[in-house]
Each structure stands twice: as structure tokens, then as C-alpha cells.
C-alpha positions as CSV (number, residue, x, y, z in Angstrom):
1,M,-1.6,12.7,-7.1
2,Y,0.5,10.3,-5.0
3,N,4.2,10.0,-5.7
4,E,7.2,8.8,-3.8
5,E,8.0,12.3,-2.7
6,N,4.7,13.0,-1.0
7,C,4.2,9.5,0.5
8,R,5.3,7.9,3.8
9,F,6.6,4.3,3.8
10,A,6.5,1.2,6.0
11,K,9.6,-0.9,6.2
12,T,7.5,-3.6,4.7
13,H,7.3,-1.6,1.4
14,E,3.7,-0.2,1.6
15,W,3.3,3.5,1.0
16,A,0.6,5.8,2.6
17,Y,-0.6,9.2,1.4
18,K,-2.6,11.3,3.9
19,E,-5.9,12.9,2.7
20,G,-7.3,14.4,5.9
21,D,-8.0,11.5,8.2
22,V,-7.8,8.9,5.4
23,A,-4.6,7.2,4.3
24,V,-4.4,5.9,0.7
25,V,-2.3,2.8,0.6
26,G,-0.2,1.0,-2.1
27,I,3.1,-0.7,-2.6
28,S,6.3,0.9,-3.4
29,N,7.9,0.8,-6.9
30,H,10.6,-1.3,-5.3
31,A,8.1,-3.8,-4.0
32,Q,6.3,-4.1,-7.3
33,E,9.6,-4.8,-9.1
34,E,10.4,-7.5,-6.5
35,I,6.9,-9.1,-6.8
36,S,7.1,-8.9,-10.7
37,D,4.1,-9.6,-12.9
38,I,1.0,-9.1,-10.7
39,V,-1.9,-11.4,-11.8
40,F,-4.4,-11.0,-8.9
41,V,-5.0,-8.6,-5.9
42,D,-7.1,-10.0,-3.0
43,L,-8.3,-6.6,-1.7
44,P,-9.7,-6.2,1.8
45,K,-13.5,-5.8,2.3
46,V,-14.8,-2.3,2.9
47,G,-15.6,-2.0,6.6
48,T,-12.8,-4.3,7.7
49,Q,-10.7,-3.0,10.7
50,A,-7.0,-2.9,9.7
51,V,-4.3,-3.0,12.3
52,A,-0.9,-1.4,11.6
53,G,1.7,-4.0,10.8
54,K,-0.9,-6.8,10.2
55,N,-1.7,-8.5,6.9
56,C,-4.8,-7.0,5.2
57,C,-4.5,-8.2,1.6
58,V,-2.6,-10.4,-0.7
59,I,-1.0,-9.7,-4.1
60,E,-0.3,-12.7,-6.4
61,S,2.2,-12.7,-9.1
62,V,3.3,-15.3,-11.6
63,K,6.0,-16.4,-9.1
64,S,4.5,-16.0,-5.6
65,A,1.9,-14.6,-3.3
66,S,2.9,-11.7,-1.1
67,E,1.1,-10.4,2.0
68,I,0.4,-6.7,2.2
69,Y,0.4,-5.1,5.7
70,A,-1.5,-2.1,6.8
71,P,0.9,0.9,7.5
72,V,-1.8,2.5,9.8
73,S,-4.7,1.2,11.8
74,G,-8.4,2.0,11.0
75,E,-11.3,1.1,8.9
76,I,-11.0,0.2,5.2
77,V,-13.4,2.7,3.7
78,E,-12.6,2.1,-0.1
79,V,-10.8,-0.3,-2.3
80,N,-9.5,0.2,-5.8
81,E,-12.0,-1.8,-7.9
82,A,-10.0,-1.2,-11.0
83,L,-7.5,-3.8,-9.9
84,N,-10.1,-6.6,-10.2
85,A,-10.1,-6.2,-14.0
86,D,-6.5,-5.0,-14.3
87,P,-4.2,-6.1,-11.4
88,A,-1.1,-5.2,-13.5
89,L,-1.9,-1.6,-12.9
90,V,0.0,-1.9,-9.7
91,N,3.1,-2.8,-11.8
92,R,2.5,0.1,-14.2
93,E,1.4,2.8,-11.7
94,P,2.5,1.7,-8.2
95,H,2.3,5.4,-7.0
96,A,-0.8,6.4,-8.9
97,G,-3.7,4.3,-10.3
98,G,-2.2,1.1,-8.7
99,W,-3.2,2.2,-5.2
100,L,-4.8,-0.6,-3.1
101,F,-7.2,0.7,-0.5
102,K,-8.0,3.6,1.7
103,I,-8.1,3.5,5.6
104,K,-9.8,6.0,7.8
105,M,-7.1,6.3,10.5
106,T,-7.9,5.8,14.1
107,N,-4.3,6.8,15.2
108,P,-2.9,9.5,12.9
109,A,0.4,9.3,15.0
110,E,1.0,6.0,13.1
111,F,1.2,7.8,9.9
112,D,3.7,10.3,11.2
113,A,5.9,7.4,12.4
114,L,6.3,6.1,8.8
115,L,9.5,6.7,7.0
116,D,9.9,9.6,4.5
117,V,11.1,8.8,1.1
118,N,14.8,9.3,1.8
119,A,14.7,7.1,5.0
120,Y,12.8,4.4,3.0
121,K,15.3,4.5,0.1
122,A,18.0,4.2,2.6
123,T,16.4,0.9,3.9
124,I,16.3,-0.7,0.4
125,Q,19.7,0.2,-0.6
126,K,21.3,-2.0,2.0
């Protein structure tokens, strides 16, 4: 399954896990802690074209709404429907059951350019 060690990270706190030409996307444990109690996830629609670095969904917590950016470009091929009934799954399992969506990548080099876990942790410890 997905965990911090086998994921790559965007500087905007999204993680991506590569499954062939598909990237599974979620938010980091650090991000879910910052967002706090998640009450709603506005998932993208399957078939939508995502662009790396651009907003593609919104997570709402009891204190704010946070834009989530696509870490790679491509077509949204699946969303985590479980979040509709239980958005707090992102808080409880940010690197497992709380994944957000899957993107069929059009440019796999974008995945390779994401930060590994050590580089990502260095950015959040500043």
C-alpha cells in the first residue's frame, strides 16, 4: 500500500504513488494535520484533465477550505468514493485509505521530478 517511504511529494503537500502509468494522489500527513478536521472533499470528476501544479479539488475542514493541486498532468481515471461518506478518512489514513484520486499520467517525467520523502521532510522542517 501507499506510505511515506514509497511516495513522491509536491512542495504543495500532495503525494503521488506510481502504479504503472497511473499516479494515486493524496495529501501528506503534515498537510492533513495542518488542515485539521476534514468535513468535506470536493473530488474532481472522472475524465477531467488535470494539469500539474493546478487546482483540481478542494478539501474543507472545520476551519477553512484548502485547494489541492495535481502533482502530475493527465486524466482523472478514478476518485475515492469512500470520502463522500467519510471525509475524515483523509485525517485517519492520509497515506492509505484516504487517497483522493488517480491520474493516468501524460508526462511520467513529472512524477520523477517530485520530491522523495527525505527531500519533502526537509521542506516542512524549515
